[in-house]
A tleap script that builds the chain and sets N, CA, C and O, in Angstrom:
source leaprc.protein.ff14SB
mol = sequence {
  NMET GLU ASN ILE LEU ILE LYS GLY ASP HIE
  GLY THR ASN PHE ILE PRO THR VAL ASP PHE
  ASN ALA GLU THR GLY ILE CYS GLU LEU GLY
  GLY GLU SER TYR LEU GLU ASP THR ILE GLU
  PHE TYR THR PRO LEU PHE LYS TRP LEU GLN
  GLU TYR ILE VAL ASN VAL LYS LYS PRO ILE
  THR PHE ASN PHE LYS LEU ARG TYR PHE ASN
  THR SER SER SER LYS CYS ILE ILE ASP ILE
  LEU HIE ILE LEU ARG LYS TYR GLN GLU GLU
  GLY GLY GLU ILE LYS VAL ASN TRP TYR TYR
  ASP SER GLU GLU GLU ASP ILE ASP ASP GLU
  LEU GLU GLU ILE GLU ASP PHE MET VAL GLU
  THR ASN LEU LYS ILE ASN LEU LEU PRO CASN
}
set mol.1.N position { -19.666 8.464 0.002 }
set mol.1.CA position { -18.354 8.243 0.552 }
set mol.1.C position { -17.420 7.797 -0.570 }
set mol.1.O position { -17.772 6.947 -1.388 }
set mol.2.N position { -16.243 8.378 -0.592 }
set mol.2.CA position { -15.258 8.085 -1.635 }
set mol.2.C position { -14.530 6.770 -1.353 }
set mol.2.O position { -14.305 6.409 -0.198 }
set mol.3.N position { -14.173 6.073 -2.406 }
set mol.3.CA position { -13.325 4.895 -2.286 }
set mol.3.C position { -11.876 5.351 -2.109 }
set mol.3.O position { -11.525 6.484 -2.439 }
set mol.4.N position { -11.061 4.472 -1.595 }
set mol.4.CA position { -9.611 4.730 -1.536 }
set mol.4.C position { -8.943 3.712 -2.446 }
set mol.4.O position { -9.155 2.507 -2.313 }
set mol.5.N position { -8.139 4.211 -3.366 }
set mol.5.CA position { -7.373 3.342 -4.249 }
set mol.5.C position { -5.954 3.898 -4.342 }
set mol.5.O position { -5.732 4.987 -4.870 }
set mol.6.N position { -5.013 3.141 -3.829 }
set mol.6.CA position { -3.606 3.532 -3.855 }
set mol.6.C position { -2.838 2.395 -4.512 }
set mol.6.O position { -2.899 1.245 -4.078 }
set mol.7.N position { -2.119 2.745 -5.562 }
set mol.7.CA position { -1.313 1.737 -6.261 }
set mol.7.C position { -0.015 1.540 -5.485 }
set mol.7.O position { 0.684 2.505 -5.174 }
set mol.8.N position { 0.299 0.295 -5.178 }
set mol.8.CA position { 1.530 -0.020 -4.462 }
set mol.8.C position { 2.750 0.442 -5.237 }
set mol.8.O position { 2.731 0.512 -6.466 }
set mol.9.N position { 3.814 0.757 -4.504 }
set mol.9.CA position { 5.025 1.262 -5.130 }
set mol.9.C position { 6.245 0.719 -4.390 }
set mol.9.O position { 6.225 0.542 -3.172 }
set mol.10.N position { 7.304 0.458 -5.151 }
set mol.10.CA position { 8.550 -0.028 -4.573 }
set mol.10.C position { 9.655 0.950 -4.920 }
set mol.10.O position { 10.437 0.724 -5.844 }
set mol.11.N position { 9.711 2.030 -4.176 }
set mol.11.CA position { 10.797 2.986 -4.343 }
set mol.11.C position { 11.760 2.794 -3.187 }
set mol.11.O position { 12.180 1.675 -2.894 }
set mol.12.N position { 12.106 3.893 -2.534 }
set mol.12.CA position { 12.934 3.817 -1.334 }
set mol.12.C position { 12.196 3.031 -0.264 }
set mol.12.O position { 12.790 2.253 0.483 }
set mol.13.N position { 10.878 3.252 -0.205 }
set mol.13.CA position { 10.013 2.531 0.714 }
set mol.13.C position { 9.070 1.657 -0.098 }
set mol.13.O position { 8.942 1.822 -1.311 }
set mol.14.N position { 8.420 0.735 0.577 }
set mol.14.CA position { 7.442 -0.127 -0.082 }
set mol.14.C position { 6.056 0.287 0.381 }
set mol.14.O position { 5.701 0.125 1.549 }
set mol.15.N position { 5.285 0.819 -0.548 }
set mol.15.CA position { 3.930 1.294 -0.265 }
set mol.15.C position { 2.956 0.192 -0.665 }
set mol.15.O position { 2.999 -0.298 -1.794 }
set mol.16.N position { 2.071 -0.204 0.265 }
set mol.16.CA position { 1.129 -1.264 -0.083 }
set mol.16.C position { 0.044 -0.774 -1.033 }
set mol.16.O position { -0.251 0.419 -1.101 }
set mol.17.N position { -0.535 -1.707 -1.755 }
set mol.17.CA position { -1.702 -1.414 -2.573 }
set mol.17.C position { -2.909 -1.382 -1.652 }
set mol.17.O position { -3.082 -2.259 -0.806 }
set mol.18.N position { -3.745 -0.360 -1.823 }
set mol.18.CA position { -4.942 -0.201 -0.992 }
set mol.18.C position { -6.142 -0.064 -1.920 }
set mol.18.O position { -6.127 0.726 -2.864 }
set mol.19.N position { -7.173 -0.839 -1.639 }
set mol.19.CA position { -8.431 -0.741 -2.390 }
set mol.19.C position { -9.577 -0.890 -1.395 }
set mol.19.O position { -9.967 -2.002 -1.038 }
set mol.20.N position { -10.111 0.254 -0.952 }
set mol.20.CA position { -11.245 0.291 -0.028 }
set mol.20.C position { -12.457 0.744 -0.826 }
set mol.20.O position { -12.486 1.871 -1.321 }
set mol.21.N position { -13.459 -0.121 -0.957 }
set mol.21.CA position { -14.630 0.152 -1.777 }
set mol.21.C position { -15.847 0.366 -0.885 }
set mol.21.O position { -16.307 -0.560 -0.217 }
set mol.22.N position { -16.362 1.584 -0.878 }
set mol.22.CA position { -17.497 1.941 -0.025 }
set mol.22.C position { -18.796 1.288 -0.485 }
set mol.22.O position { -19.694 1.075 0.329 }
set mol.23.N position { -18.913 0.967 -1.764 }
set mol.23.CA position { -20.149 0.361 -2.279 }
set mol.23.C position { -20.241 -1.116 -1.913 }
set mol.23.O position { -21.312 -1.598 -1.544 }
set mol.24.N position { -19.125 -1.837 -2.012 }
set mol.24.CA position { -19.141 -3.279 -1.759 }
set mol.24.C position { -18.761 -3.626 -0.320 }
set mol.24.O position { -19.099 -4.706 0.165 }
set mol.25.N position { -18.060 -2.719 0.365 }
set mol.25.CA position { -17.570 -3.009 1.704 }
set mol.25.C position { -16.341 -3.897 1.698 }
set mol.25.O position { -15.923 -4.392 2.745 }
set mol.26.N position { -15.757 -4.103 0.520 }
set mol.26.CA position { -14.557 -4.922 0.418 }
set mol.26.C position { -13.331 -4.011 0.504 }
set mol.26.O position { -13.179 -3.064 -0.268 }
set mol.27.N position { -12.476 -4.324 1.456 }
set mol.27.CA position { -11.255 -3.553 1.673 }
set mol.27.C position { -10.071 -4.491 1.516 }
set mol.27.O position { -10.036 -5.566 2.114 }
set mol.28.N position { -9.103 -4.079 0.710 }
set mol.28.CA position { -7.921 -4.911 0.498 }
set mol.28.C position { -6.657 -4.102 0.737 }
set mol.28.O position { -6.546 -2.933 0.365 }
set mol.29.N position { -5.725 -4.770 1.366 }
set mol.29.CA position { -4.408 -4.211 1.620 }
set mol.29.C position { -3.426 -5.269 1.159 }
set mol.29.O position { -3.406 -6.373 1.701 }
set mol.30.N position { -2.606 -4.946 0.159 }
set mol.30.CA position { -1.746 -5.971 -0.417 }
set mol.30.C position { -0.350 -5.482 -0.729 }
set mol.30.O position { -0.045 -4.293 -0.628 }
set mol.31.N position { 0.484 -6.420 -1.106 }
set mol.31.CA position { 1.853 -6.093 -1.486 }
set mol.31.C position { 2.766 -6.057 -0.283 }
set mol.31.O position { 2.769 -6.973 0.539 }
set mol.32.N position { 3.541 -4.991 -0.187 }
set mol.32.CA position { 4.512 -4.852 0.885 }
set mol.32.C position { 4.332 -3.515 1.580 }
set mol.32.O position { 4.066 -2.501 0.934 }
set mol.33.N position { 4.478 -3.515 2.879 }
set mol.33.CA position { 4.311 -2.300 3.673 }
set mol.33.C position { 5.571 -2.071 4.505 }
set mol.33.O position { 5.759 -2.651 5.574 }
set mol.34.N position { 6.417 -1.206 3.971 }
set mol.34.CA position { 7.659 -0.833 4.638 }
set mol.34.C position { 7.837 0.645 4.359 }
set mol.34.O position { 8.420 1.036 3.347 }
set mol.35.N position { 7.326 1.465 5.270 }
set mol.35.CA position { 7.211 2.897 5.027 }
set mol.35.C position { 8.082 3.715 5.978 }
set mol.35.O position { 8.403 3.281 7.084 }
set mol.36.N position { 8.453 4.907 5.520 }
set mol.36.CA position { 9.200 5.806 6.390 }
set mol.36.C position { 8.287 6.389 7.458 }
set mol.36.O position { 8.658 6.433 8.630 }
set mol.37.N position { 7.094 6.838 7.067 }
set mol.37.CA position { 6.134 7.392 8.029 }
set mol.37.C position { 4.847 6.584 7.959 }
set mol.37.O position { 3.882 6.975 7.302 }
set mol.38.N position { 4.852 5.475 8.633 }
set mol.38.CA position { 3.753 4.524 8.589 }
set mol.38.C position { 2.454 5.145 9.094 }
set mol.38.O position { 1.402 4.949 8.485 }
set mol.39.N position { 2.511 5.883 10.184 }
set mol.39.CA position { 1.298 6.485 10.758 }
set mol.39.C position { 0.663 7.453 9.765 }
set mol.39.O position { -0.559 7.471 9.612 }
set mol.40.N position { 1.479 8.251 9.092 }
set mol.40.CA position { 0.946 9.203 8.106 }
set mol.40.C position { 0.216 8.465 6.984 }
set mol.40.O position { -0.820 8.930 6.510 }
set mol.41.N position { 0.742 7.333 6.562 }
set mol.41.CA position { 0.118 6.563 5.491 }
set mol.41.C position { -1.187 5.915 5.959 }
set mol.41.O position { -2.198 5.981 5.259 }
set mol.42.N position { -1.170 5.295 7.127 }
set mol.42.CA position { -2.319 4.518 7.587 }
set mol.42.C position { -3.444 5.351 8.206 }
set mol.42.O position { -4.587 4.895 8.236 }
set mol.43.N position { -3.156 6.549 8.697 }
set mol.43.CA position { -4.196 7.361 9.348 }
set mol.43.C position { -5.412 7.589 8.456 }
set mol.43.O position { -6.532 7.452 8.948 }
set mol.44.N position { -5.263 7.930 7.171 }
set mol.44.CA position { -6.461 8.071 6.328 }
set mol.44.C position { -7.246 6.760 6.186 }
set mol.44.O position { -8.463 6.786 6.002 }
set mol.45.N position { -6.563 5.624 6.271 }
set mol.45.CA position { -7.249 4.331 6.198 }
set mol.45.C position { -8.080 4.105 7.459 }
set mol.45.O position { -9.215 3.634 7.382 }
set mol.46.N position { -7.514 4.443 8.620 }
set mol.46.CA position { -8.266 4.347 9.870 }
set mol.46.C position { -9.513 5.229 9.804 }
set mol.46.O position { -10.615 4.803 10.150 }
set mol.47.N position { -9.309 6.475 9.348 }
set mol.47.CA position { -10.427 7.426 9.282 }
set mol.47.C position { -11.507 6.944 8.323 }
set mol.47.O position { -12.696 7.087 8.606 }
set mol.48.N position { -11.101 6.373 7.189 }
set mol.48.CA position { -12.063 5.859 6.211 }
set mol.48.C position { -12.899 4.756 6.845 }
set mol.48.O position { -14.124 4.764 6.729 }
set mol.49.N position { -12.252 3.809 7.514 }
set mol.49.CA position { -12.977 2.711 8.164 }
set mol.49.C position { -13.953 3.240 9.208 }
set mol.49.O position { -15.093 2.783 9.280 }
set mol.50.N position { -13.516 4.190 10.009 }
set mol.50.CA position { -14.385 4.749 11.042 }
set mol.50.C position { -15.577 5.479 10.419 }
set mol.50.O position { -16.698 5.381 10.918 }
set mol.51.N position { -15.334 6.206 9.337 }
set mol.51.CA position { -16.430 6.892 8.644 }
set mol.51.C position { -17.402 5.876 8.036 }
set mol.51.O position { -18.617 6.063 8.105 }
set mol.52.N position { -16.877 4.816 7.450 }
set mol.52.CA position { -17.708 3.772 6.862 }
set mol.52.C position { -18.611 3.152 7.933 }
set mol.52.O position { -19.805 2.952 7.714 }
set mol.53.N position { -18.028 2.856 9.074 }
set mol.53.CA position { -18.772 2.228 10.175 }
set mol.53.C position { -19.906 3.130 10.648 }
set mol.53.O position { -21.011 2.652 10.907 }
set mol.54.N position { -19.645 4.417 10.761 }
set mol.54.CA position { -20.650 5.359 11.258 }
set mol.54.C position { -21.708 5.674 10.209 }
set mol.54.O position { -22.897 5.724 10.525 }
set mol.55.N position { -21.288 5.888 8.962 }
set mol.55.CA position { -22.212 6.384 7.943 }
set mol.55.C position { -22.802 5.327 7.019 }
set mol.55.O position { -23.963 5.439 6.624 }
set mol.56.N position { -22.041 4.320 6.672 }
set mol.56.CA position { -22.515 3.321 5.705 }
set mol.56.C position { -23.158 2.129 6.431 }
set mol.56.O position { -24.233 1.665 6.049 }
set mol.57.N position { -22.497 1.651 7.462 }
set mol.57.CA position { -23.033 0.599 8.335 }
set mol.57.C position { -23.371 -0.703 7.625 }
set mol.57.O position { -24.301 -1.401 8.030 }
set mol.58.N position { -22.635 -1.041 6.579 }
set mol.58.CA position { -22.834 -2.295 5.862 }
set mol.58.C position { -21.728 -3.274 6.254 }
set mol.58.O position { -20.761 -2.887 6.910 }
set mol.59.N position { -21.867 -4.541 5.853 }
set mol.59.CA position { -20.808 -5.515 6.141 }
set mol.59.C position { -19.467 -5.097 5.536 }
set mol.59.O position { -19.407 -4.436 4.499 }
set mol.60.N position { -18.403 -5.502 6.212 }
set mol.60.CA position { -17.041 -5.252 5.731 }
set mol.60.C position { -16.327 -6.598 5.577 }
set mol.60.O position { -16.328 -7.429 6.486 }
set mol.61.N position { -15.725 -6.789 4.416 }
set mol.61.CA position { -14.805 -7.898 4.203 }
set mol.61.C position { -13.434 -7.278 4.031 }
set mol.61.O position { -13.209 -6.494 3.109 }
set mol.62.N position { -12.521 -7.628 4.917 }
set mol.62.CA position { -11.175 -7.066 4.854 }
set mol.62.C position { -10.217 -8.169 4.445 }
set mol.62.O position { -10.069 -9.175 5.139 }
set mol.63.N position { -9.568 -7.964 3.303 }
set mol.63.CA position { -8.617 -8.929 2.754 }
set mol.63.C position { -7.196 -8.410 2.899 }
set mol.63.O position { -6.821 -7.402 2.300 }
set mol.64.N position { -6.421 -9.109 3.696 }
set mol.64.CA position { -4.998 -8.797 3.810 }
set mol.64.C position { -4.271 -9.699 2.827 }
set mol.64.O position { -4.369 -10.924 2.897 }
set mol.65.N position { -3.539 -9.075 1.911 }
set mol.65.CA position { -2.773 -9.814 0.918 }
set mol.65.C position { -1.325 -9.312 0.932 }
set mol.65.O position { -0.718 -9.067 -0.110 }
set mol.66.N position { -0.808 -9.171 2.131 }
set mol.66.CA position { 0.527 -8.619 2.315 }
set mol.66.C position { 1.587 -9.710 2.225 }
set mol.66.O position { 1.493 -10.745 2.885 }
set mol.67.N position { 2.586 -9.461 1.407 }
set mol.67.CA position { 3.720 -10.384 1.301 }
set mol.67.C position { 4.764 -10.070 2.377 }
set mol.67.O position { 5.472 -10.957 2.854 }
set mol.68.N position { 4.842 -8.789 2.745 }
set mol.68.CA position { 5.807 -8.376 3.764 }
set mol.68.C position { 5.289 -7.113 4.432 }
set mol.68.O position { 4.699 -6.249 3.782 }
set mol.69.N position { 5.519 -7.014 5.752 }
set mol.69.CA position { 5.225 -5.780 6.476 }
set mol.69.C position { 6.215 -5.670 7.622 }
set mol.69.O position { 6.587 -6.668 8.239 }
set mol.70.N position { 6.636 -4.442 7.899 }
set mol.70.CA position { 7.606 -4.231 8.967 }
set mol.70.C position { 6.890 -4.038 10.308 }
set mol.70.O position { 5.661 -4.083 10.375 }
set mol.71.N position { 7.652 -3.827 11.349 }
set mol.71.CA position { 7.098 -3.728 12.695 }
set mol.71.C position { 6.118 -2.565 12.835 }
set mol.71.O position { 5.064 -2.726 13.449 }
set mol.72.N position { 6.444 -1.396 12.279 }
set mol.72.CA position { 5.533 -0.254 12.403 }
set mol.72.C position { 4.245 -0.498 11.622 }
set mol.72.O position { 3.179 -0.044 12.038 }
set mol.73.N position { 4.325 -1.202 10.508 }
set mol.73.CA position { 3.116 -1.568 9.761 }
set mol.73.C position { 2.294 -2.573 10.555 }
set mol.73.O position { 1.064 -2.530 10.529 }
set mol.74.N position { 2.956 -3.463 11.250 }
set mol.74.CA position { 2.275 -4.453 12.083 }
set mol.74.C position { 1.396 -3.763 13.121 }
set mol.74.O position { 0.264 -4.186 13.355 }
set mol.75.N position { 1.901 -2.719 13.734 }
set mol.75.CA position { 1.125 -1.947 14.717 }
set mol.75.C position { -0.117 -1.360 14.062 }
set mol.75.O position { -1.193 -1.377 14.660 }
set mol.76.N position { 0.012 -0.848 12.861 }
set mol.76.CA position { -1.133 -0.267 12.154 }
set mol.76.C position { -2.144 -1.346 11.755 }
set mol.76.O position { -3.351 -1.106 11.769 }
set mol.77.N position { -1.651 -2.523 11.403 }
set mol.77.CA position { -2.547 -3.638 11.093 }
set mol.77.C position { -3.372 -3.988 12.328 }
set mol.77.O position { -4.577 -4.220 12.233 }
set mol.78.N position { -2.721 -4.023 13.481 }
set mol.78.CA position { -3.439 -4.296 14.726 }
set mol.78.C position { -4.484 -3.222 14.976 }
set mol.78.O position { -5.589 -3.530 15.421 }
set mol.79.N position { -4.152 -1.960 14.697 }
set mol.79.CA position { -5.125 -0.875 14.863 }
set mol.79.C position { -6.336 -1.081 13.955 }
set mol.79.O position { -7.471 -0.851 14.373 }
set mol.80.N position { -6.102 -1.513 12.715 }
set mol.80.CA position { -7.204 -1.806 11.798 }
set mol.80.C position { -8.068 -2.926 12.371 }
set mol.80.O position { -9.295 -2.835 12.363 }
set mol.81.N position { -7.430 -3.972 12.864 }
set mol.81.CA position { -8.172 -5.098 13.427 }
set mol.81.C position { -8.991 -4.684 14.646 }
set mol.81.O position { -10.095 -5.186 14.851 }
set mol.82.N position { -8.458 -3.774 15.450 }
set mol.82.CA position { -9.214 -3.270 16.606 }
set mol.82.C position { -10.448 -2.490 16.151 }
set mol.82.O position { -11.517 -2.614 16.749 }
set mol.83.N position { -10.304 -1.696 15.106 }
set mol.83.CA position { -11.453 -0.953 14.565 }
set mol.83.C position { -12.524 -1.943 14.101 }
set mol.83.O position { -13.708 -1.762 14.385 }
set mol.84.N position { -12.102 -2.984 13.390 }
set mol.84.CA position { -13.041 -3.993 12.894 }
set mol.84.C position { -13.702 -4.748 14.046 }
set mol.84.O position { -14.908 -4.993 14.014 }
set mol.85.N position { -12.929 -5.115 15.054 }
set mol.85.CA position { -13.488 -5.823 16.207 }
set mol.85.C position { -14.537 -4.974 16.918 }
set mol.85.O position { -15.594 -5.472 17.305 }
set mol.86.N position { -14.236 -3.695 17.083 }
set mol.86.CA position { -15.190 -2.796 17.751 }
set mol.86.C position { -16.497 -2.728 16.955 }
set mol.86.O position { -17.585 -2.757 17.532 }
set mol.87.N position { -16.382 -2.638 15.641 }
set mol.87.CA position { -17.572 -2.607 14.787 }
set mol.87.C position { -18.370 -3.898 14.957 }
set mol.87.O position { -19.598 -3.867 15.041 }
set mol.88.N position { -17.672 -5.028 15.006 }
set mol.88.CA position { -18.345 -6.308 15.188 }
set mol.88.C position { -19.060 -6.359 16.542 }
set mol.88.O position { -20.189 -6.840 16.634 }
set mol.89.N position { -18.409 -5.868 17.573 }
set mol.89.CA position { -19.014 -5.846 18.910 }
set mol.89.C position { -20.268 -4.972 18.953 }
set mol.89.O position { -21.167 -5.202 19.762 }
set mol.90.N position { -20.320 -3.969 18.077 }
set mol.90.CA position { -21.477 -3.069 18.007 }
set mol.90.C position { -22.556 -3.603 17.073 }
set mol.90.O position { -23.548 -2.921 16.817 }
set mol.91.N position { -22.365 -4.830 16.558 }
set mol.91.CA position { -23.372 -5.451 15.706 }
set mol.91.C position { -23.050 -5.448 14.228 }
set mol.91.O position { -23.834 -5.962 13.430 }
set mol.92.N position { -21.919 -4.885 13.842 }
set mol.92.CA position { -21.524 -4.868 12.436 }
set mol.92.C position { -21.060 -6.242 11.979 }
set mol.92.O position { -20.540 -7.034 12.765 }
set mol.93.N position { -21.256 -6.506 10.705 }
set mol.93.CA position { -20.837 -7.792 10.132 }
set mol.93.C position { -19.435 -7.641 9.555 }
set mol.93.O position { -19.190 -6.803 8.687 }
set mol.94.N position { -18.520 -8.470 10.055 }
set mol.94.CA position { -17.107 -8.399 9.676 }
set mol.94.C position { -16.627 -9.766 9.215 }
set mol.94.O position { -16.977 -10.793 9.795 }
set mol.95.N position { -15.818 -9.759 8.157 }
set mol.95.CA position { -15.105 -10.964 7.725 }
set mol.95.C position { -13.684 -10.526 7.417 }
set mol.95.O position { -13.462 -9.613 6.622 }
set mol.96.N position { -12.724 -11.183 8.053 }
set mol.96.CA position { -11.317 -10.848 7.844 }
set mol.96.C position { -10.619 -12.062 7.248 }
set mol.96.O position { -10.646 -13.155 7.815 }
set mol.97.N position { -9.995 -11.849 6.094 }
set mol.97.CA position { -9.259 -12.903 5.396 }
set mol.97.C position { -7.793 -12.510 5.308 }
set mol.97.O position { -7.463 -11.374 4.968 }
set mol.98.N position { -6.920 -13.459 5.616 }
set mol.98.CA position { -5.489 -13.231 5.469 }
set mol.98.C position { -4.968 -14.253 4.462 }
set mol.98.O position { -4.951 -15.454 4.734 }
set mol.99.N position { -4.546 -13.770 3.305 }
set mol.99.CA position { -4.023 -14.627 2.249 }
set mol.99.C position { -2.513 -14.758 2.420 }
set mol.99.O position { -1.816 -13.765 2.632 }
set mol.100.N position { -2.024 -15.964 2.329 }
set mol.100.CA position { -0.595 -16.187 2.500 }
set mol.100.C position { -0.095 -17.155 1.433 }
set mol.100.O position { -0.851 -17.955 0.882 }
set mol.101.N position { 1.193 -17.055 1.163 }
set mol.101.CA position { 1.843 -17.925 0.185 }
set mol.101.C position { 2.299 -19.190 0.892 }
set mol.101.O position { 3.260 -19.163 1.661 }
set mol.102.N position { 1.620 -20.288 0.638 }
set mol.102.CA position { 1.937 -21.542 1.318 }
set mol.102.C position { 3.323 -22.075 0.920 }
set mol.102.O position { 3.873 -22.946 1.593 }
set mol.103.N position { 3.875 -21.552 -0.163 }
set mol.103.CA position { 5.206 -21.964 -0.612 }
set mol.103.C position { 6.317 -21.136 0.045 }
set mol.103.O position { 7.497 -21.456 -0.092 }
set mol.104.N position { 5.935 -20.080 0.752 }
set mol.104.CA position { 6.892 -19.166 1.378 }
set mol.104.C position { 7.769 -19.921 2.376 }
set mol.104.O position { 7.294 -20.765 3.136 }
set mol.105.N position { 9.036 -19.599 2.351 }
set mol.105.CA position { 10.011 -20.263 3.212 }
set mol.105.C position { 9.727 -20.030 4.703 }
set mol.105.O position { 9.832 -20.955 5.509 }
set mol.106.N position { 9.369 -18.801 5.062 }
set mol.106.CA position { 9.142 -18.435 6.461 }
set mol.106.C position { 7.657 -18.383 6.812 }
set mol.106.O position { 7.253 -17.584 7.657 }
set mol.107.N position { 6.848 -19.216 6.181 }
set mol.107.CA position { 5.401 -19.136 6.370 }
set mol.107.C position { 4.993 -19.413 7.814 }
set mol.107.O position { 4.022 -18.827 8.292 }
set mol.108.N position { 5.695 -20.275 8.511 }
set mol.108.CA position { 5.343 -20.574 9.903 }
set mol.108.C position { 5.443 -19.325 10.778 }
set mol.108.O position { 4.611 -19.115 11.661 }
set mol.109.N position { 6.456 -18.499 10.534 }
set mol.109.CA position { 6.607 -17.255 11.293 }
set mol.109.C position { 5.447 -16.306 11.011 }
set mol.109.O position { 4.908 -15.686 11.926 }
set mol.110.N position { 5.064 -16.196 9.726 }
set mol.110.CA position { 3.957 -15.312 9.364 }
set mol.110.C position { 2.651 -15.794 9.993 }
set mol.110.O position { 1.898 -14.997 10.552 }
set mol.111.N position { 2.386 -17.077 9.903 }
set mol.111.CA position { 1.144 -17.619 10.463 }
set mol.111.C position { 1.103 -17.448 11.981 }
set mol.111.O position { 0.044 -17.201 12.557 }
set mol.112.N position { 2.246 -17.581 12.612 }
set mol.112.CA position { 2.318 -17.364 14.062 }
set mol.112.C position { 1.988 -15.912 14.399 }
set mol.112.O position { 1.292 -15.639 15.376 }
set mol.113.N position { 2.489 -14.988 13.589 }
set mol.113.CA position { 2.190 -13.571 13.829 }
set mol.113.C position { 0.701 -13.286 13.645 }
set mol.113.O position { 0.124 -12.514 14.411 }
set mol.114.N position { 0.074 -13.896 12.641 }
set mol.114.CA position { -1.359 -13.701 12.417 }
set mol.114.C position { -2.147 -14.282 13.588 }
set mol.114.O position { -3.127 -13.687 14.037 }
set mol.115.N position { -1.724 -15.425 14.072 }
set mol.115.CA position { -2.389 -16.000 15.250 }
set mol.115.C position { -2.240 -15.075 16.460 }
set mol.115.O position { -3.162 -14.957 17.266 }
set mol.116.N position { -1.088 -14.422 16.590 }
set mol.116.CA position { -0.905 -13.431 17.659 }
set mol.116.C position { -1.874 -12.270 17.474 }
set mol.116.O position { -2.429 -11.765 18.450 }
set mol.117.N position { -2.083 -11.841 16.223 }
set mol.117.CA position { -3.058 -10.772 15.947 }
set mol.117.C position { -4.445 -11.188 16.433 }
set mol.117.O position { -5.166 -10.391 17.032 }
set mol.118.N position { -4.811 -12.446 16.170 }
set mol.118.CA position { -6.127 -12.934 16.589 }
set mol.118.C position { -6.259 -12.895 18.106 }
set mol.118.O position { -7.293 -12.487 18.635 }
set mol.119.N position { -5.215 -13.317 18.798 }
set mol.119.CA position { -5.244 -13.311 20.258 }
set mol.119.C position { -5.324 -11.876 20.776 }
set mol.119.O position { -6.123 -11.572 21.662 }
set mol.120.N position { -4.493 -11.000 20.218 }
set mol.120.CA position { -4.440 -9.616 20.704 }
set mol.120.C position { -5.738 -8.853 20.445 }
set mol.120.O position { -6.138 -8.020 21.259 }
set mol.121.N position { -6.396 -9.128 19.323 }
set mol.121.CA position { -7.589 -8.361 18.963 }
set mol.121.C position { -8.894 -9.103 19.249 }
set mol.121.O position { -9.974 -8.519 19.173 }
set mol.122.N position { -8.790 -10.393 19.580 }
set mol.122.CA position { -9.980 -11.217 19.808 }
set mol.122.C position { -10.910 -11.190 18.593 }
set mol.122.O position { -12.129 -11.078 18.724 }
set mol.123.N position { -10.314 -11.295 17.430 }
set mol.123.CA position { -11.048 -11.257 16.170 }
set mol.123.C position { -10.634 -12.456 15.328 }
set mol.123.O position { -9.444 -12.726 15.165 }
set mol.124.N position { -11.621 -13.175 14.793 }
set mol.124.CA position { -11.321 -14.333 13.946 }
set mol.124.C position { -10.772 -13.859 12.604 }
set mol.124.O position { -11.336 -12.979 11.954 }
set mol.125.N position { -9.659 -14.468 12.212 }
set mol.125.CA position { -9.049 -14.173 10.909 }
set mol.125.C position { -8.982 -15.490 10.147 }
set mol.125.O position { -8.406 -16.466 10.627 }
set mol.126.N position { -9.570 -15.509 8.962 }
set mol.126.CA position { -9.531 -16.692 8.100 }
set mol.126.C position { -8.183 -16.734 7.401 }
set mol.126.O position { -7.830 -15.802 6.677 }
set mol.127.N position { -7.427 -17.802 7.610 }
set mol.127.CA position { -6.129 -17.970 6.963 }
set mol.127.C position { -6.329 -18.746 5.682 }
set mol.127.O position { -6.767 -19.896 5.704 }
set mol.128.N position { -6.005 -18.110 4.551 }
set mol.128.CA position { -6.269 -18.692 3.235 }
set mol.128.C position { -5.008 -18.740 2.389 }
set mol.128.O position { -4.399 -17.701 2.130 }
set mol.129.N position { -4.605 -19.933 1.951 }
set mol.129.CA position { -3.430 -20.023 1.082 }
set mol.129.C position { -3.739 -19.459 -0.310 }
set mol.129.O position { -4.849 -19.605 -0.822 }
set mol.130.N position { -2.746 -18.821 -0.899 }
set mol.130.CA position { -2.902 -18.311 -2.278 }
set mol.130.C position { -2.802 -19.445 -3.265 }
set mol.130.O position { -2.907 -19.224 -4.471 }
savepdb mol mol.pdb
quit
């Protein structure tokens, strides 16, 4: 299974950095996610996770290191969390870490949104300050 490595970019849109490693099971999504066609960008990530779950069947550590994400990216993040939760329910080992900047001015809003993700997906997310 191939790894996914996408270097983040700040052009007209903000493309997040993606590093999905099939050998280690460590998946990272970082930077900023503000895309024109969010579904087109995230669909290969969903497919990769689903393929990993079916074919590799090893533990997954998912690290969110996003500084900013828009509403459409938020929906895709929830979709990723649902995929991970389903894998966990089927016996897969999952660890989800959300790194945040404790110095950020609007950190309370971000942490509240992450807590909403936990409620919506019924998946534990470790909140870790950078």
